[in-house]
Steps between C-alpha positions, in 0.01 A plus 500: 500500500539298817669619814871517478691201638604707796165666559289503813715787617373848445645848527267777629584852407373737754245742361264534791619822651541773236752767585495871414588552134704758314346728233165333525627157397327187615509123445246342264428132504454264207421139594374183343568128449758323285695177486286344768570776749434870561690810404515846661661807341547838666581801279589847626334788317286805554178394330357157434399615159865475406460123511260506208547185292786365708295239686388342169861496378612321814223241464594433137871467593427250774275297269779486242738359754249251633423376150870444450599321822191346659516122520118501557435635150531223239586750222753703693857503375629296794224234462571467132874469563445237774291299251799460260605140485806527276850591630669779303186644351521881508203684647454877441426705806390855577720778634334450842586128510849569373575757769371273782700206368811715477474594867401148594815367336711754702338398828540130417875547436568731789332266748646189348155358440334593825237673289365267224195579288449134412438365849116516501441125430671428827304778676181331377624159610553627854143633502571871472349550160148530372417136588507585873701392808602145581542345843780260414851530370530401132671177419875536437455347156239755408732784602790352310290448187386858483836632610649370178266738311605808698769735384496864373818419314283299264346821366693697233438867445607651169571868437244509215227438758454129472497222756581130458515193721789257514279267701151463350348419844605822675238762562508863621314683777607859557259582782792564734629788284214618276326715760820686556518557125146628500594750769789622288290521189222699661759728662654563162156579353421745780835676454447528125169671574683776684486395867808479712360439849306177542489156656404178326412182687388175343445196725748634755773599257573877508679774314519846651589801284573845633329606819168555679318834477665629817845427358565193712595154362234238443446286806470126435417235764630145492253266652550309819608150387265308726233262361262612776553873451256708295610559139533871567708475818828682448836365626724770363457836326751607235526822301533479123587740228576394143537140613308168472424263791393139467454249778464123510392284796418146593261545794166514324512186282625182664391172653625318806563135570585431864741778605627564147373787286515475122476837325420587137850638443688219328871462432520437125819304551337240729129520432434531871365791708777711651546501881766754575334719765414781254134595519513804276752676271467853372696653214559862410609566140473761231238292315222278637547219245842419639395555860202266456706211363789553740269497808383151404860381449619638834236288688677197345854625548467588869614819669879450501535427128222743420663793683841410353344523152313824550805662656675434168225657289472873434177674606364176656428441869332223691320436831446154640268409785595178678318292759573166659211320670327728749793731520498878425525654153860566409598755227807476284566750225753598240754779563293790363140396570439730800678791335302463181164470670543768766324834472 
C-alpha cells in the first residue's frame, strides 16, 4: 500500500530510556514492514516466551488488510472494485473493507467532504503520486476534467457488505485511513491474545493501551513539522492511555514555484492544494481508523473549523501547528487536548 495522502509526517514513540518496572515486567518489541512503511509494537509482559506465535498472527493480519486495500496489488479488493466500469453493479467486500468504508463515510459526512477517498487522480495530476513530482501547475482544464470524476458520494455502501458506484469513473484510494485501521486491527488481535498493556504504531499512527511497566502512561512524540528537521526530532510529547493518535502534515511533500508552495494536501472541493497556514494536524480518538481519516480532513478544513468540529465530538481532541512564512510555530488545540494528554 502506498503512503497515506497525508503521510511524510511521522510520530515517534519514545522507547529509548527504559524505566524501572513493576513485578518484573518489561517491554518487548515486535517490528516489521507493511503497507509501504514500518511498524513497531511494544507489549508489556514478564517473559518474551509469552509472545509465542503472536508475531506470526500479526504478520498474517497485516497481510490480510494489505491484500484487501492496497491499490498496488491488481487482485486486491480495492483494485478489483476500481476496475468496475458499470454503474450500479454490486461488488461484495470483506468485513475489513466494510468496516473501513463505514468509518470513511462517517468522516466524509462529518467533515462535509474535506476527507474524500476518491481524490487520488487529482493527487497524481499534481505530481504527488507514484509518477513523481512536477515543476509546473497543471492546466486548469486538466484539473476540471478530473474534478468531475471525484466524489465519495458516488460510492454506495450496502449493509450486506457490498459496494457500488453511481459514477463508473470514480475510484477509491483508502491510504489515508487504512493504516489507522491496521493499528486498530492489530490492537484488537493483541488484546484477544490476553495482553492489556501495549503500544502499536504503523507508519506514524498510534494506539496506546494500558500503561508502561512502571505504571506511567505511554509517551508519544509528535515530530517537529519542519522539512529540514530530522524525521525523529520531537516537537511535542504527549501521554496516552487507551487512546489513538494520528497526525497529518504538509511539510515533507510539496513543490515551489516562485514564492508559492504547493503541498500534496488537496481540497477535494476545488482540486487545488490547500494553503491555510496549517502545517500539521493531530487527532486523539478512541480508535485510530477515525483519527487517521479525520487528521487528513482537518488539514483541509483549517484550524478554526477543525477545532469547532472536534469540540463537538465526544472523546475526540485535536492539535494544530500553524506557521506563516518564516514565523514561529503556533499551536492551536481543542478544549480538552492538554487535559487528555497530560500525565
